[in-house]
Each structure stands twice: as structure tokens, then as C-alpha cells.
C-alpha positions in Angstrom: 6.4 -11.7 20.2 8.0 -9.9 17.2 6.1 -8.5 14.2 8.5 -10.8 12.2 7.4 -14.1 14.3 3.5 -13.0 14.1 3.5 -12.5 10.4 5.3 -16.0 10.0 2.8 -17.3 12.1 -0.2 -16.0 9.8 1.7 -17.1 6.8 2.2 -20.6 8.2 -1.4 -20.8 9.3 -2.6 -19.8 5.7 -0.4 -22.6 4.2 -1.9 -25.0 6.6 -5.3 -24.2 5.4 -4.5 -24.9 1.7 -4.7 -28.7 1.8 -8.0 -28.7 3.0 -9.0 -26.4 0.2 -7.0 -28.2 -2.3 -9.0 -31.5 -1.1 -12.1 -29.6 -1.6 -11.3 -28.3 -5.1 -10.1 -31.9 -5.9 -13.3 -33.6 -5.1 -15.7 -30.9 -6.1 -16.4 -30.4 -9.8 -19.2 -27.6 -10.6 -19.4 -29.0 -14.5 -20.5 -32.2 -13.3 -22.4 -31.4 -10.0 -25.8 -31.5 -11.5 -25.1 -35.3 -13.0 -24.0 -36.4 -9.4 -26.2 -39.1 -7.7 -27.8 -37.3 -4.4 -25.3 -39.1 -1.9 -22.6 -37.3 -3.9 -24.1 -34.0 -3.8 -24.5 -34.3 -0.3 -20.7 -35.0 -0.1 -20.0 -31.9 -2.2 -22.4 -29.9 0.3 -20.5 -31.1 3.1 -16.8 -30.4 1.7 -18.0 -26.9 0.6 -19.6 -26.4 4.5 -16.3 -27.5 5.9 -14.3 -25.3 3.4 -16.5 -22.2 4.6 -16.1 -22.9 8.3 -12.2 -23.2 7.5 -12.2 -19.9 5.8 -14.3 -18.1 8.5 -12.1 -19.6 11.2 -9.1 -18.3 9.2 -10.4 -14.7 8.8 -11.2 -14.8 12.9 -7.6 -16.1 13.7 -6.5 -13.4 11.2 -8.6 -10.7 13.2 -7.6 -12.1 16.6 -3.9 -12.0 15.6 -3.9 -8.5 14.4 -5.8 -7.7 17.7 -3.0 -9.1 19.4 -0.4 -7.3 17.5 -2.3 -4.2 18.4 -2.4 -5.0 22.1 1.2 -6.1 21.9 2.2 -2.7 20.5 0.2 -0.8 22.9 1.5 -2.9 25.8 5.0 -2.2 24.7 4.4 1.7 24.7 2.7 1.3 28.0 4.7 -1.2 29.9 7.6 -2.5 27.6 8.8 -5.0 30.2 6.0 -6.0 32.4 3.5 -7.0 29.4 5.9 -8.5 27.1 6.3 -11.9 28.6 2.6 -12.3 29.3 1.4 -11.0 25.9 3.9 -13.5 24.3 2.5 -16.5 26.3 -1.0 -15.5 25.3 0.1 -15.4 21.6 1.7 -18.7 21.8 -1.4 -20.0 23.4 -3.6 -18.7 20.8 -1.2 -20.0 17.8 -1.1 -23.4 19.5 -4.8 -23.6 19.7 -5.2 -22.4 16.3 -3.0 -25.1 14.9 -4.7 -27.8 16.8 -8.3 -26.6 15.4 -6.7 -26.7 12.1 -5.4 -30.1 12.4 -8.9 -31.3 13.3 -10.3 -29.7 10.4 -7.6 -31.1 8.0 -8.2 -34.7 9.4 -11.9 -34.1 8.7 -11.1 -33.0 5.1 -8.9 -36.2 4.5 -11.5 -38.4 5.5 -14.1 -36.8 3.4 -11.6 -36.7 0.7 -10.7 -40.6 1.0 -14.4 -41.3 1.0 -15.2 -39.2 -1.9 -12.1 -41.1 -3.8 -13.5 -44.5 -2.5 -17.1 -43.7 -3.9 -15.8 -42.5 -7.2 -13.9 -45.6 -7.8 -16.9 -47.6 -7.0 -19.0 -45.5 -9.2 -16.5 -45.8 -11.9 -16.2 -49.8 -11.4 -20.1 -50.1 -11.6 -20.2 -47.7 -14.7 -17.9 -50.1 -16.3 -19.9 -53.0 -15.4 -23.0 -51.4 -17.1 -21.0 -50.7 -20.0 -19.9 -54.0 -20.3 -23.6 -55.5 -19.8 -24.9 -53.0 -22.2 -22.4 -54.0 -25.0 -23.2 -57.8 -24.4 -26.9 -56.7 -24.7 -26.2 -55.0 -28.0 -24.2 -58.0 -29.4 -27.4 -60.4 -28.5 -29.7 -58.1 -30.0 -27.7 -57.7 -33.2 -27.3 -61.6 -33.0 -31.1 -62.0 -32.8 -31.9 -59.5 -35.3 -29.8 -61.5 -37.8 -31.2 -64.5 -36.8 -34.8 -63.3 -37.1 -34.1 -62.1 -40.6 -32.9 -65.7 -41.5 -36.1 -67.0 -39.8 -38.2 -64.8 -41.7 -36.6 -65.6 -45.1 -36.9 -69.1 -44.1 -40.5 -68.9 -43.1 -41.3 -66.8 -46.5 -39.5 -69.9 -48.4 -41.4 -72.5 -46.4 -44.7 -70.5 -47.1 -44.4 -70.5 -50.9 -43.7 -74.1 -50.9 -46.7 -74.8 -48.9 -48.7 -72.8 -51.2 -47.1 -74.3 -54.2 -48.0 -77.9 -52.5 -51.5 -76.8 -51.8 -52.0 -75.3 -55.6 -50.7 -78.7 -56.9 -53.2 -80.8 -54.6 -56.0 -78.8 -56.1 -54.9 -78.9 -59.8 -57.6 -81.5 -60.6 -60.2 -79.5 -58.3 -63.2 -77.5 -59.7 -66.0 -75.4 -57.8 -69.5 -75.4 -58.7 -71.6 -72.6 -57.6 -75.6 -72.3 -57.7 -76.4 -75.9 -57.2 -79.5 -75.9 -54.8 -79.3 -77.2 -51.6 -80.6 -80.8 -51.3 -80.7 -81.4 -55.0 -78.4 -84.4 -54.4 -80.6 -86.2 -52.4 -81.1 -89.8 -53.1 -77.6 -89.9 -54.8 -74.0 -89.9 -53.8 -72.6 -86.3 -54.4 -70.1 -87.8 -56.8 -72.8 -89.6 -58.9 -75.1 -86.3 -58.9 -72.4 -84.1 -60.1 -71.1 -86.4 -62.8 -74.6 -86.3 -64.3 -75.1 -82.5 -63.7 -71.9 -81.8 -65.8 -72.7 -84.3 -68.4 -76.2 -82.8 -69.1 -75.4 -78.9 -68.5 -72.1 -79.0 -70.4 -73.2 -81.6 -73.1 -70.2 -83.9 -72.5 -69.9 -87.0 -74.6 -68.9 -89.2 -71.6 -69.7 -89.2 -68.0 -66.7 -87.7 -66.4 -64.8 -89.7 -63.7 -64.9 -88.1 -60.3 -63.1 -89.0 -57.3 -65.0 -87.3 -55.0 -67.5 -84.4 -54.5 -68.7 -82.5 -51.5 -70.3 -79.2 -50.5 -68.0 -76.7 -48.9 -67.6 -76.5 -45.1 -70.3 -74.5 -43.0 -73.8 -74.7 -41.9 -76.5 -75.2 -44.5 -78.3 -72.1 -45.4 -81.9 -73.0 -46.0 -83.4 -69.4 -45.4 -85.1 -67.6 -48.4 -82.6 -65.9 -50.4 -79.8 -67.5 -48.9 -77.1 -68.8 -51.5 -76.5 -72.6 -51.5 -73.1 -73.8 -50.4 -70.6 -74.4 -53.4 -69.7 -77.9 -54.4 -65.8 -78.9 -54.5 -65.3 -81.6 -57.0 -61.9 -83.6 -57.8 -61.7 -84.8 -61.2 -59.9 -88.1 -61.3 -58.1 -87.2 -64.7 -56.6 -83.5 -65.4 -57.6 -83.8 -69.1 -61.2 -84.2 -68.2 -61.2 -81.3 -65.6 -59.8 -79.0 -68.2 -62.4 -80.2 -70.7 -64.8 -79.1 -67.9 -63.6 -75.9 -67.6 -63.2 -74.9 -71.5 -67.0 -76.2 -72.1 -67.9 -74.0 -68.8 -66.3 -70.9 -70.6 -68.0 -71.4 -73.8 -71.2 -71.9 -72.0 -70.7 -68.5 -70.1 -70.4 -66.7 -73.3 -73.9 -67.8 -74.6 -77.0 -66.0 -73.4 -78.4 -69.8 -72.1 -75.1 -69.7 -69.9 -75.2 -66.1 -68.9 -79.0 -66.9 -67.3 -77.8 -70.1 -65.8 -77.8 -70.2 -62.0 -74.8 -72.6 -62.0 -71.2 -71.5 -62.6 -68.1 -73.6 -62.6 -64.6 -72.5 -61.6 -61.1 -73.8 -60.8 -60.6 -74.5 -57.3 -57.8 -71.9 -56.6 -56.0 -71.5 -53.0 -56.9 -68.6 -51.1 -53.6 -66.8 -52.0 -54.2 -67.1 -55.8 -57.7 -65.7 -55.3 -56.2 -62.7 -53.4 -54.1 -62.1 -56.4 -56.6 -62.5 -59.0 -58.7 -60.2 -57.0 -55.8 -57.4 -57.3 -56.4 -57.8 -61.1 -60.0 -57.8 -61.3 -60.5 -54.3 -62.5 -57.6 -54.5 -64.9 -58.9 -57.7 -66.6 -62.4 -56.3 -66.9 -60.9 -53.4 -68.7 -58.9 -55.7 -71.1 -62.3 -57.7 -71.8 -64.1 -54.4 -72.6 -61.5 -52.8 -74.8 -59.7 -56.1 -76.1 -62.7 -57.9 -77.2 -63.6 -61.7 -77.1 -60.1 -62.9 -78.0 -58.3 -60.9 -75.5 -60.9 -62.2 -72.7 -59.9 -65.7 -73.7 -56.0 -65.2 -73.1 -56.9 -63.5 -69.8 -58.8 -66.6 -68.8 -56.1 -69.1 -70.1 -53.6 -67.3 -68.0 -55.8 -66.5 -65.1 
């Protein structure tokens, strides 16, 4: 075999190895290797291993061909005619064997490349499916958040209406605190409270009451235990206002301040909480504003 033929064989072998390297380069992406799943990293390791084997085999073949060239040149110088045919036959055998090995390696790289492409397509399809699902979930969450805000607004409106209805249902009610437990024994609660109001407040007529009862809860008879309050519903709103007016006047007298019985409007819990928030401010206004200011505050609250 001539030097030109040998060089051509080496160049052809080098060209045959390029598809494997190209396939490895196409399937391996070092910038994203750390983000790949384990099976993809294993596939990339297999491709790198195959490329390393191809490179090693190419170097060994190259070394063997160079050795053959040296042997051929040496044989020419010693036995130019006898060994030429034998050397050419041996070199042809090595070349054919090398080509066969490269074909096998090329087929393995092709299969690995096709598998990688198939897996990449599958990953892309799954990624698209996940993205679509995520977008749908985001839209659903946005819709639910909007609906939740609407429901919260509607609930607030209904709560205010309910509070207003409860307050209106109590507009004729008063609360009486300090009446001893059992003092109403022998009379109906309404009769007892009507007589008590007329006596304590100096009313000209006995007020008309729809009903009267103590607040819910167990009776407390222990020493020092405060008695349960009375909830009283007046039949006429004007009588309820007259009772509260006389009760406020009585509280400003020494006798009223020392009395154990106190009369208040029957506010809802929401209104009581709002009034409690202004308790300190009302106390300061009464202190520095005089009796007239206190009267204005009581009328408004």
C-alpha cells in the first residue's frame, strides 16, 4: 500500500468518526446538564463514554496504521518484492476491520441519538401539558379570588342588614341592672318591673310592657354574685324614651348615684363594642365639657 493510500485511509477513518462526535455534541448540552432528570444524565454519560471509546479506538488505529507504515517502509527496504503483497493484504484487513468496528459504533450512537430525541420530544410534550394545566389552575384561582371578594362584600352587606334589623327589633327594649334575684317572686316579671319603674322613676302612669325576663344564664345566688339583668320590652317607644330620660336624670342625683338599680338602652353587641371604643373619649368630654356636653353625648350614644 502506498503512502497516499494509507493517508487517504486515515482521513476517511477520521471522517467516519465525525457523525458520532456530531451526534454526541447534538445530544449533550453541558449548560443544562445539571437541570436534566437522572435518566437523561445517564444517557449523556453513556454518550460521553461511547465518544471516549471512539476517540480511544481512533487513536489506537492511527498508531497501528503508523506502525504498519513503518513496517511497510522497512519491508520495502529489506524485501521490496516479497513482503509488499503480504503487507498490503494485512493493511487491507486492518482497514476493513476498523471500518466494521466504526460502523458498529456509529449504529450505537445513532440508536442513542434517536432515543435521546424521542425522550426530549416526550419531555417537551409533558412540559407543555404541565404548562397548560398550570395556566388553567391560575385562571381558576383568579376566578375564585374574584368570586371570594364578591362573596365577602355580599356577606358584609348582609351582616350590616342583619345588625340593622336586630337593632330595630330592640328599639323598644331597655336593660335593668341590679335587681335582686328572686325579688319578682309572687308576680309576673312584667307586673313587677312595671311597678318598679313607676316607683323608682316617679312615673305618673304605670308603663305598658309587652314582656320582661332576666337574661339567659344560670341563677347566681352566691355571696357577692351580681344578679342577672332584666330585659324589658316596652309597648310604646315614647314610654321607653321617657323611662330612659328619667333614668338619666336620676343618675345625676346623689340618690340615683347611690342606687343599686341602673337602666340602659338594650343595644346589640356590635353597638356596645363601638361604644366601648369611645368610652375614654366620652369620659374626657364629660369631665371638661360640663353637664351639657354629657347630655349631648348620652343623646347621641
